N, C-alpha and C positions, 0 to 999 in steps of 0.2 A: 861385686864388691860386698864383702861380709862386714857388717858394721855393728859395733857395740855402742849404744847410747847410754850414758851414765849421768843421771841427774835426779835429785830428790824432788824436783818440781814436775808434777804431772803434765802441765801445759807445755813446758819446755821439751819434755820427752816426746809428747804427741806431735809437736811441731817438727822436730827433727825427724821423727819416724815418717811423717807424711812427706817431707822433702826427699828423704833418702831411700824410701822403700822401692822406688822404681829402678834403683841401681843394683839391687840384690837384697838378700835377707838382712833384716835388722833385728837386733836383740837388745833387751833392756836390762839395766841394773839401776837400782834406786840409791845406791851408796857406793863408797869406795871399796868396802870389803867385798861386796857382791861383784864389783868390776874385776878385782884381782882374782877372785875365784873363777869367774867366767873366762878370763884370759888364760889362767892356768889350765882349765879344762880343755880349752880350744887348742892350746899348745900340745898338751898330752895326746890329743886326738889327731895331731898333725893337720889341723884345720884352723890356723890362726886367723885373727881378725885382720882385715885390711885397713880399717878405720876405727878409731875410738874417739867418740865425742865425749869429752870429760868435763863436767862442771867442777868448779873449785870449791865453792861453799856447800858442803854437805855435812850432816851430823856424823859423828864417829870418825871415820877416816876421810879426810878431805881429798880433793883432787890432786894436790901436790904429792901427798903421801901415796895415794894410789898409783900415780904415774911413776914415782920412784920404784915402787914394788913391781909394777908391770915391766919396766925396763930391766930390772934385775932378773925377773922370770925369763924374759926374752933372751937375755945374755946367756943364761944357764941352759937355754934350749935352742941353741943354734945362732944366737947373736943377730947380726944385722940382716941376714937373709930372712928372718922371721919377724922383723920389726914392723909393728903396725904404725901407720901414720896417726898421730894424736893431735886433735884439735881441741884446745881448751875452750870451753864455752862458759862464760861467766859474766856477772854484773860488775866484777872487779877489774877495772881497766887501769889501775894505778901502776906506776913503774915497778914497784917492789914485786907485785904479783906477776907481772909480765916477765921480769928478770928471773924469778924463781922458776916459772914454767919453762923458760928457755934453758936454764941450768939443768932441769930434769929431762931435757930433750923432747919437749913438745915440738910439733911441726908447724903449728899455727895457733894464734891466740885470737879468738872471736868474742868481742864484747856484746852482751845482750842489750837490746833485743836482737835476735838473730834475723838477718836479712838473707833471704833465699839466694838472691843474685850474688851476694858477697861470698856465701858459703860455697856455692857451685863454682865460682871463679877460682877460689882457693883449691878446691878439689881438682880442678883442671891443672893448676900449677903443680900440685902434688902428684900428678899423673894417675889419679884414681878414676877420673872420668875423662873422656876425650872432648874435643871442642863441639861435637854434635850432641853432647849430653848423655852419651852411653858410657857404661862402666868400661874402663880401659883394661881389659883382661890380658892384653899382650904384655904389660909391664911386669907381671908377676909370674 
């Protein structure tokens, strides 16, 4: 499972990287612009991300804006067959932010602090890892 972790907070990035590194390579972006550039590069190389963990509150381009641009890039490069699963990771659990994330086609909304068990359970539901905790490479 190839993962892009996007967060301007070092501790949040480190936590997600520690949880997810056993499932495959993890890459880091510190803001929305870097995330969009990373997704564009991966799509152009025909090596898209399987998972994007995307914070909402970031300077410059926020997570909602980045998600919108990521989905536009994916649609232009093959659409649904290349679509990453996106988990929004944020301290903002209010209804407006949840609804905006859903409208931009996020796959799950995880309110910080991130709990490992909750994240892994959702990755199983998204068919990114199997019930034994291994990356589910058969689904892609």
